[in-house]
GUBALO-231336 format. One record per residue (C-alpha): residue number from 1; residue in one letter; y, x, z. Coordinates in Angstrom, 3 decimals. Last residue first. Layout:
GUBALO-231336
{n=NUM; res=A; north=Y; east=X; up=Z}
...
***
This chain:
GUBALO-231336
{n=227; res=K; north=15.660; east=72.203; up=-93.659}
{n=226; res=L; north=18.462; east=69.523; up=-93.988}
{n=225; res=L; north=17.201; east=66.521; up=-91.855}
{n=224; res=F; north=16.149; east=69.170; up=-89.048}
{n=223; res=L; north=19.424; east=70.552; up=-88.779}
{n=222; res=A; north=21.069; east=67.280; up=-88.498}
{n=221; res=D; north=18.882; east=65.730; up=-86.021}
{n=220; res=E; north=19.274; east=68.793; up=-84.138}
{n=219; res=K; north=23.034; east=68.754; up=-84.142}
{n=218; res=S; north=22.900; east=65.032; up=-83.128}
{n=217; res=M; north=24.206; east=63.279; up=-85.487}
{n=216; res=G; north=27.316; east=61.074; up=-84.821}
{n=215; res=T; north=27.446; east=60.005; up=-88.464}
{n=214; res=Q; north=30.537; east=61.530; up=-90.125}
{n=213; res=E; north=31.182; east=64.138; up=-88.007}
{n=212; res=M; north=27.363; east=65.276; up=-87.456}
{n=211; res=L; north=26.772; east=65.250; up=-90.956}
{n=210; res=H; north=29.622; east=67.282; up=-92.052}
{n=209; res=S; north=28.141; east=69.866; up=-88.841}
{n=208; res=A; north=25.024; east=70.165; up=-90.148}
{n=207; res=F; north=26.647; east=70.874; up=-93.818}
{n=206; res=R; north=28.268; east=73.827; up=-92.118}
{n=205; res=N; north=25.809; east=74.973; up=-90.018}
{n=204; res=L; north=23.407; east=75.073; up=-93.445}
{n=203; res=S; north=25.949; east=76.879; up=-95.503}
{n=202; res=D; north=26.442; east=79.673; up=-92.621}
{n=201; res=F; north=22.784; east=80.065; up=-92.519}
{n=200; res=P; north=22.729; east=80.772; up=-96.050}
{n=199; res=D; north=25.917; east=83.181; up=-95.789}
{n=198; res=E; north=28.452; east=82.024; up=-98.592}
{n=197; res=L; north=28.952; east=83.663; up=-102.157}
{n=196; res=Y; north=26.057; east=82.058; up=-103.122}
{n=195; res=A; north=27.198; east=78.821; up=-103.347}
{n=194; res=Q; north=29.522; east=80.059; up=-106.018}
{n=193; res=Q; north=26.802; east=81.273; up=-108.060}
{n=192; res=M; north=25.087; east=78.142; up=-107.527}
{n=191; res=F; north=27.732; east=76.090; up=-109.951}
{n=190; res=D; north=27.977; east=78.254; up=-112.431}
{n=189; res=N; north=25.384; east=77.825; up=-114.306}
{n=188; res=G; north=26.308; east=74.130; up=-114.900}
{n=187; res=L; north=25.652; east=71.077; up=-112.634}
{n=186; res=L; north=23.153; east=69.463; up=-114.935}
{n=185; res=A; north=21.184; east=72.148; up=-116.535}
{n=184; res=E; north=21.549; east=74.190; up=-113.423}
{n=183; res=P; north=20.038; east=71.477; up=-111.295}
{n=182; res=T; north=16.705; east=72.048; up=-113.600}
{n=181; res=S; north=15.060; east=69.345; up=-114.703}
{n=180; res=Y; north=12.752; east=66.885; up=-114.571}
{n=179; res=V; north=11.487; east=63.311; up=-115.235}
{n=178; res=S; north=9.725; east=61.364; up=-112.920}
{n=177; res=V; north=6.643; east=59.004; up=-114.020}
{n=176; res=P; north=6.953; east=55.297; up=-113.189}
{n=175; res=W; north=4.611; east=53.333; up=-111.583}
{n=174; res=G; north=1.384; east=51.644; up=-113.668}
{n=173; res=Y; north=1.819; east=50.304; up=-117.620}
{n=172; res=P; north=3.820; east=50.726; up=-120.631}
{n=171; res=E; north=2.499; east=49.693; up=-123.876}
{n=170; res=G; north=2.636; east=52.409; up=-126.441}
{n=169; res=N; north=-0.717; east=51.661; up=-128.183}
{n=168; res=R; north=-2.421; east=54.675; up=-126.397}
{n=167; res=N; north=-1.185; east=53.645; up=-123.043}
{n=166; res=R; north=2.128; east=54.488; up=-122.077}
{n=165; res=K; north=3.460; east=56.017; up=-118.341}
{n=164; res=P; north=7.188; east=53.996; up=-117.621}
{n=163; res=I; north=9.923; east=56.677; up=-117.140}
{n=162; res=L; north=11.896; east=58.071; up=-114.336}
{n=161; res=G; north=14.891; east=59.830; up=-114.736}
{n=160; res=R; north=16.416; east=63.447; up=-113.932}
{n=159; res=V; north=14.350; east=64.639; up=-110.971}
{n=158; res=I; north=15.587; east=67.875; up=-109.836}
{n=157; res=L; north=14.150; east=71.207; up=-109.623}
{n=156; res=Y; north=15.044; east=74.837; up=-108.288}
{n=155; res=G; north=16.513; east=74.214; up=-104.969}
{n=154; res=K; north=13.608; east=75.186; up=-103.121}
{n=153; res=M; north=12.517; east=71.534; up=-101.894}
{n=152; res=Q; north=12.072; east=70.404; up=-105.458}
{n=151; res=L; north=10.051; east=73.429; up=-106.136}
{n=150; res=S; north=8.056; east=72.652; up=-103.325}
{n=149; res=T; north=7.361; east=69.038; up=-104.531}
{n=148; res=I; north=6.468; east=70.330; up=-108.079}
{n=147; res=V; north=4.060; east=72.492; up=-106.249}
{n=146; res=T; north=2.165; east=69.980; up=-103.899}
{n=145; res=D; north=2.035; east=67.324; up=-106.806}
{n=144; res=F; north=0.738; east=69.515; up=-109.207}
{n=143; res=G; north=-2.240; east=70.838; up=-106.945}
{n=142; res=K; north=-5.117; east=72.539; up=-108.960}
{n=141; res=E; north=-4.839; east=74.573; up=-112.154}
{n=140; res=G; north=-7.196; east=73.701; up=-114.732}
{n=139; res=G; north=-10.315; east=71.571; up=-115.066}
{n=138; res=K; north=-8.308; east=68.506; up=-115.751}
{n=137; res=Q; north=-4.756; east=69.362; up=-116.820}
{n=136; res=F; north=-2.524; east=71.199; up=-114.921}
{n=135; res=G; north=-1.845; east=73.607; up=-117.284}
{n=134; res=A; north=1.689; east=74.434; up=-117.247}
{n=133; res=L; north=2.329; east=72.383; up=-120.582}
{n=132; res=R; north=-0.116; east=69.480; up=-119.848}
{n=131; res=K; north=1.341; east=69.143; up=-116.398}
{n=130; res=V; north=4.596; east=69.661; up=-116.881}
{n=129; res=E; north=4.212; east=67.245; up=-120.050}
{n=128; res=Y; north=2.752; east=64.478; up=-117.387}
{n=127; res=A; north=5.685; east=64.957; up=-115.238}
{n=126; res=P; north=8.865; east=64.332; up=-117.783}
{n=125; res=L; north=10.171; east=67.238; up=-119.072}
{n=124; res=L; north=14.398; east=67.456; up=-119.139}
{n=123; res=V; north=14.995; east=70.552; up=-121.131}
{n=122; res=D; north=17.515; east=73.527; up=-120.653}
{n=121; res=K; north=15.860; east=76.762; up=-122.291}
{n=120; res=E; north=13.292; east=78.761; up=-121.916}
{n=119; res=F; north=13.945; east=78.233; up=-117.949}
{n=118; res=F; north=12.608; east=75.251; up=-117.622}
{n=117; res=L; north=9.018; east=76.075; up=-119.245}
{n=116; res=D; north=8.538; east=79.203; up=-116.694}
{n=115; res=M; north=9.395; east=77.170; up=-113.666}
{n=114; res=I; north=6.183; east=75.293; up=-113.857}
{n=113; res=K; north=3.931; east=78.974; up=-114.506}
{n=112; res=K; north=6.195; east=80.434; up=-111.684}
{n=111; res=E; north=5.565; east=77.500; up=-109.218}
{n=110; res=K; north=2.129; east=78.218; up=-109.792}
{n=109; res=R; north=2.489; east=81.955; up=-109.385}
{n=108; res=S; north=4.438; east=81.207; up=-105.806}
{n=107; res=I; north=7.953; east=81.911; up=-104.929}
{n=106; res=L; north=8.606; east=83.352; up=-102.161}
{n=105; res=G; north=6.675; east=86.564; up=-102.703}
{n=104; res=D; north=9.537; east=89.302; up=-103.141}
{n=103; res=E; north=9.273; east=89.304; up=-106.773}
{n=102; res=Y; north=8.831; east=85.300; up=-107.512}
{n=101; res=A; north=12.465; east=85.250; up=-104.916}
{n=100; res=A; north=14.124; east=87.884; up=-107.302}
{n=99; res=D; north=13.438; east=85.977; up=-110.409}
{n=98; res=F; north=14.567; east=82.596; up=-108.541}
{n=97; res=D; north=17.621; east=83.477; up=-107.436}
{n=96; res=Y; north=17.655; east=84.301; up=-104.110}
{n=95; res=G; north=20.548; east=83.689; up=-101.023}
{n=94; res=Q; north=18.258; east=82.072; up=-98.573}
{n=93; res=R; north=17.205; east=79.449; up=-101.390}
{n=92; res=R; north=17.182; east=76.582; up=-98.966}
{n=91; res=Y; north=20.273; east=77.900; up=-97.574}
{n=90; res=N; north=22.057; east=78.146; up=-100.805}
{n=89; res=M; north=20.376; east=75.078; up=-101.765}
{n=88; res=L; north=22.330; east=72.704; up=-99.202}
{n=87; res=V; north=25.689; east=74.237; up=-100.158}
{n=86; res=P; north=25.019; east=73.724; up=-103.826}
{n=85; res=Y; north=23.815; east=70.282; up=-103.654}
{n=84; res=W; north=26.894; east=69.342; up=-100.633}
{n=83; res=E; north=30.056; east=68.028; up=-103.504}
{n=82; res=R; north=27.094; east=67.520; up=-106.364}
{n=81; res=S; north=26.011; east=64.273; up=-103.229}
{n=80; res=V; north=22.664; east=64.169; up=-102.528}
{n=79; res=F; north=20.076; east=61.669; up=-102.629}
{n=78; res=A; north=16.312; east=62.004; up=-101.093}
{n=77; res=A; north=12.785; east=61.714; up=-101.648}
{n=76; res=S; north=10.587; east=63.177; up=-99.474}
{n=75; res=K; north=9.334; east=66.725; up=-99.000}
{n=74; res=Q; north=11.358; east=67.048; up=-95.551}
{n=73; res=C; north=14.550; east=65.834; up=-97.653}
{n=72; res=L; north=14.936; east=67.146; up=-101.413}
{n=71; res=K; north=12.046; east=65.538; up=-103.152}
{n=70; res=G; north=14.151; east=64.070; up=-105.800}
{n=69; res=Y; north=18.112; east=62.723; up=-106.700}
{n=68; res=L; north=21.282; east=64.545; up=-107.542}
{n=67; res=L; north=24.350; east=62.242; up=-107.894}
{n=66; res=E; north=26.519; east=61.431; up=-110.594}
{n=65; res=G; north=23.231; east=62.482; up=-112.280}
{n=64; res=E; north=23.107; east=59.042; up=-114.526}
{n=63; res=A; north=19.634; east=59.357; up=-115.083}
{n=62; res=A; north=18.573; east=60.059; up=-111.544}
{n=61; res=I; north=21.174; east=57.665; up=-110.412}
{n=60; res=I; north=19.958; east=54.917; up=-112.099}
{n=59; res=K; north=16.055; east=55.573; up=-111.568}
{n=58; res=R; north=17.182; east=55.485; up=-107.918}
{n=57; res=W; north=18.772; east=51.921; up=-108.128}
{n=56; res=E; north=15.679; east=50.583; up=-109.672}
{n=55; res=W; north=13.819; east=51.114; up=-106.080}
{n=54; res=P; north=17.080; east=50.262; up=-104.530}
{n=53; res=D; north=16.642; east=46.395; up=-105.651}
{n=52; res=T; north=19.319; east=44.078; up=-105.481}
{n=51; res=K; north=21.300; east=44.607; up=-108.644}
{n=50; res=E; north=18.945; east=45.702; up=-110.690}
{n=49; res=E; north=16.100; east=43.275; up=-109.967}
{n=48; res=G; north=12.964; east=44.744; up=-110.593}
{n=47; res=T; north=11.551; east=42.867; up=-107.361}
{n=46; res=H; north=10.705; east=46.218; up=-105.764}
{n=45; res=W; north=12.507; east=46.331; up=-102.723}
{n=44; res=R; north=14.792; east=43.302; up=-101.946}
{n=43; res=I; north=18.532; east=43.816; up=-100.877}
{n=42; res=G; north=19.733; east=40.410; up=-99.649}
{n=41; res=E; north=20.448; east=41.012; up=-96.153}
{n=40; res=G; north=21.772; east=45.124; up=-96.023}
{n=39; res=S; north=19.615; east=48.190; up=-96.768}
{n=38; res=M; north=20.514; east=50.906; up=-94.220}
{n=37; res=G; north=16.904; east=51.697; up=-92.814}
{n=36; res=Y; north=15.716; east=51.863; up=-96.335}
{n=35; res=L; north=18.607; east=53.766; up=-97.633}
{n=34; res=S; north=18.004; east=56.012; up=-94.920}
{n=33; res=F; north=19.118; east=57.379; up=-91.551}
{n=32; res=G; north=16.704; east=55.520; up=-89.078}
{n=31; res=D; north=14.980; east=52.183; up=-89.609}
{n=30; res=K; north=11.774; east=50.360; up=-90.440}
{n=29; res=Q; north=10.864; east=53.400; up=-92.438}
{n=28; res=G; north=8.487; east=52.573; up=-95.206}
{n=27; res=L; north=10.983; east=53.545; up=-97.915}
{n=26; res=G; north=13.287; east=56.601; up=-96.688}
{n=25; res=L; north=15.462; east=56.816; up=-99.497}
{n=24; res=P; north=16.867; east=60.141; up=-97.896}
{n=23; res=L; north=20.836; east=60.196; up=-97.389}
{n=22; res=I; north=22.684; east=63.468; up=-98.196}
{n=21; res=G; north=26.668; east=64.719; up=-98.378}
{n=20; res=Y; north=27.115; east=62.001; up=-95.635}
{n=19; res=D; north=30.412; east=60.783; up=-97.592}
{n=18; res=S; north=29.222; east=61.069; up=-101.608}
{n=17; res=V; north=25.955; east=59.573; up=-100.003}
{n=16; res=R; north=27.983; east=56.822; up=-98.594}
{n=15; res=K; north=29.973; east=55.999; up=-101.774}
{n=14; res=K; north=26.795; east=55.899; up=-104.041}
{n=13; res=L; north=24.864; east=53.731; up=-101.826}
{n=12; res=E; north=28.017; east=51.399; up=-101.838}
{n=11; res=D; north=27.849; east=51.896; up=-105.863}
{n=10; res=I; north=24.690; east=50.524; up=-105.724}
{n=9; res=S; north=24.688; east=47.495; up=-103.697}
{n=8; res=F; north=24.674; east=46.225; up=-100.057}
{n=7; res=I; north=24.093; east=49.018; up=-97.725}
{n=6; res=F; north=24.544; east=48.603; up=-94.123}
{n=5; res=P; north=27.039; east=50.018; up=-92.079}
{n=4; res=Q; north=25.949; east=53.170; up=-89.700}
{n=3; res=P; north=25.266; east=52.782; up=-85.972}
{n=2; res=R; north=26.340; east=56.079; up=-84.275}
{n=1; res=M; north=23.987; east=58.873; up=-83.791}
***
């Protein structure tokens, strides 16, 4: 892969994701194809400064909806452009809508319990509400984090914001929690229907070819990133 230019601002991040189609957050990686690996001089993680802290950028981007954000790449956080998200998720969904995927055993019972909350109407729900309403509280269903990650990877949920947890006195504490919605709630119901017109593996290969052209990435690496 060709060396990629460093990223110094949230506007440069948005431009780069629009060009590439996808970019992992990549926190913890020392190098590689990720925002962390491309962070330029002066970028400081976990400072709370909106101008220079990518940890804050992800909150802004998730709330704006100009890009799509969530655990969208190898079960980890990534940004995907509006143009390429339907293409990627056509491959991930394998041409299925949710009900058909459930009937064919591609969606678990736990996944359906969560998605039923979102299909009633286009809602935004923080993680703690999803847990409560879907029965993942103490003594109930297990494996919430695994299930919610799977639904993002399969193209049924995205992160639409990150908000602080609050104690009984209304005071914020700890790490912020994700607020979820369906991609249809952001992009409209027709966005995926158009993508369904393409064979899922054609979608995968088209996105991989785009990544290769934009970055000089090998086909093997591009496919690994998108699967």
